[in-house]
N, C-alpha and C positions, 0 to 999 in steps of 0.2 A: 255511344259510352260516354258519362259523365268526364267533363275534363278533369275535374278538383274534386275527386272522391272524398270523402271522410273517413273512409277506413279501406281497407285491402284484406281480402280473403284468400289464403291461400289454402290450397287444396293437392294434395298430391296422390293419385292414384295407382292403383295395381291391382288385377285381377276384383273389382270392387264392384262389380254388376251386382248381385246380390242386395246393395246398400245403393248404390248412387241414383234413382230415379229419385226416391223416397228422400235422402239426403237434398239433393237439386230444386226439389220443392220444399222443403223444409227454410234452405236460405232465401230461393224465391219469395217466401211468406214473411221476411223478417220485416220489421216497420223502418231499418234502415238502409233496405235494397234498394232504392233509388238512387241511393248517395255512398253505394259502395262497388267496386269491382271486385268480383270474382275470378282470383286466379288457379284456373285447373291444370295440373301440370300432370300430363301421361306419363307414368314412368314404365311400362307395358313393352316387353322385350318388340313390338310389333305395332304400329299405328292402328292396324285392320282388326279391332278387338272389339268386344262385346260392351267394354266404357266407352269407346269411341260413338258407338251405335246410338248408344243412349244419351249421353252428351249433343249428339249432332240433332236430337231434337227440340233442343234447347237453343240451336243456334242462331235462331231471331232476336235473340234478347241481348241487346247490345253490353249488358251490365255481366254476363260470362264471357271471359275472355281465356280460350283453349292453346292449350299450346304444349305440342309434341317433343318431351326431352331424352325420352331412351331410358330400360332400366337403369336405374342408380338408387341409392339407398335416400330412406327418407328427409334424411339432414342437406343431403346434396341437394336433393328437392325443393328445401324450403332456402335457403339462402339464394337458390335460382329464383324466387318466387319474390325473395324480400329485393332483391334488385331490381325486380320489372317493376314491385309496388311502386304506384303512382302517390297514393294516401301516406299524412305523414304518420299515421297509426295504421297497427297488425293486429291480424290474428292466425291461429293454424285455426283447422276444424278439420278434422278427421270424417271421412263421408259414414262411421258407424255409428257416428254420435249424435245427438238432436238438441237446439235450443230453444228456450221461450221464445216467443215473437219477439219481444221488445226487451231481453236480455243485453244481445248487442247493443242496441241503439242507448243503452244506458251506462254500458261500461266505454264507451266511446265519449257519451256526454262525461262522464266522471274525468276521464282525462285530459279533456279540451277544458275542463274545469278546474282540476286540479293539476299545474305545470309542475309542482315538484314530485310529483309521481309517476315513475315509469312505467308500470304494468300494474292490471289489476286482474280479478279473478272473483270468483264468488263460487257458494256451495254447488253441488251436484246430487241428483237423484243417480242410483244408481238401477240400470233395469237388468234382466236375463231375456227381456223379451225382443227380438230383431228388428229394427225399423220402429220401435215405438216410439211416438211423439210426446213431446214434453207434457201435454193436456192430457193424455192419454194412459202416462203412467204415475199407479197409484204406489210405487214403492216408498217402504218407508225406510231403506237402507240410503244411506249419504257416504261420499265422498268425504274422508278427514280434512275440513279446512281448518288450516290455524290462522295467526296474525302474518304477516309476511316479514319476519323477522330472520336473522341467521339462525339462531341457535334454535327456531322453528321449523326452517328448511333442513338442518340437520337430521331433524327427527322425521320430517316427512312433507314430500314435495305437493303442497297444497296446490299450484295453481292448475295444476293434473292438465287436462286436455282442451279445457276453453277460456286459456287468458287471452287478454287484450294487452299489447304494449305498443310503446313508441318506436318508430322505424330508427331513431336517432341513437338509438342505444346499443345499435350494432354497431355506430360511427367511434363510440364510445369504448364499449366491451368487448366490441370482435364478433364474427356471424358464428353459426354452430357449426361446432369440432363435428368435423365428418369423419374421425377416426371412431366416434363411440358407434355402437351400436343399437342402441337402445337408450342411451341416460342423457343426450347433448343439449335437449329442454331443462334437465335438473343443471345440469351445469352450466348453462346459461343463468338462470335465474342466479345462479350462486356467485355467478363472476357480477355480476348486476350489483349483488347484494356487497360482495366485499369490496369493491370500487367506489359505493357509497350511495348507489342508487335505491330507490323506493319501490318496493311492492305492497299492494294493498288490496286487503281483504274485503271484498263488498258482503254486507247482510243483504242477501239476497239469492236463492234459487236462480243458475242462469240455464241451466240445461241437463240433461241425462248423458249419462256415461254409460254408453252397451257393454257388458262385463266380457267381451268376446273371447272366447277359447282359444280363437285363432291368432288372436293378437302375440307381436314378439315378446310383449313383457307377461302373458299367460300362457303362449302355447309349451305343450311338457318336453319340446323340442329344443324353443330358446330362451326358457325361464331364468335355469342357471347362469348362463351369459349372463340376461340381463340384472340378475340381483348382483353379479358381481362386480358389475358396472356402479350399480348403486352403494355399495359399500366403498369401493374405493374413491368415491367421490364424496363420502361422507368422511374419511379419514382425512383427504387432502386438504377439505375445506376447514374441518373441524383443528386444524392447525394455526 
């Protein structure tokens, strides 16, 4: 493991075996991987699970750091990851999404060279094909991405699934609020903007968002609660 990684990649896993192997390969091929630490936080009920068996195939690679944390919310897992992170720059990366091989390095470079920016993000292709790589994705659908202003954030959560941010924003604006079901990242970006921080949209396509029907924000059983949180946050931060 490198002593001073440039970026800490935080990934919470829970019954993720259908995506996990391809995800780990995608992480490993990133141009910045040699200068990264990958914090894999296992939130399954039992450590003896299919996810752990897949991760074990990568145990000889020191950049991958596995920690069993037991079942918990994704935001509680992220907060644990932030506290463990050694790098000054952080990203979360969900196992069902994919990145352009150079995009994470570009985002880290941007933050390193622009000290006034707290978080950066880029455009995303939208895929309906599981484990489709960035290069193989020919989708002409894109996640709507607006400039990083409070007005635009009230309209749409542009940073979405592959943002990169400075670890010290959590010293200034707090950790992810674990009381939220699915919108704590949306809340976090609002707090940065309200507190005088800066979000920046980059003019590049950074990855692929998999439109997973089983995800919290799209599952029919949970979508109403997810949308309720979104509308509540928009009302809260529009005042």
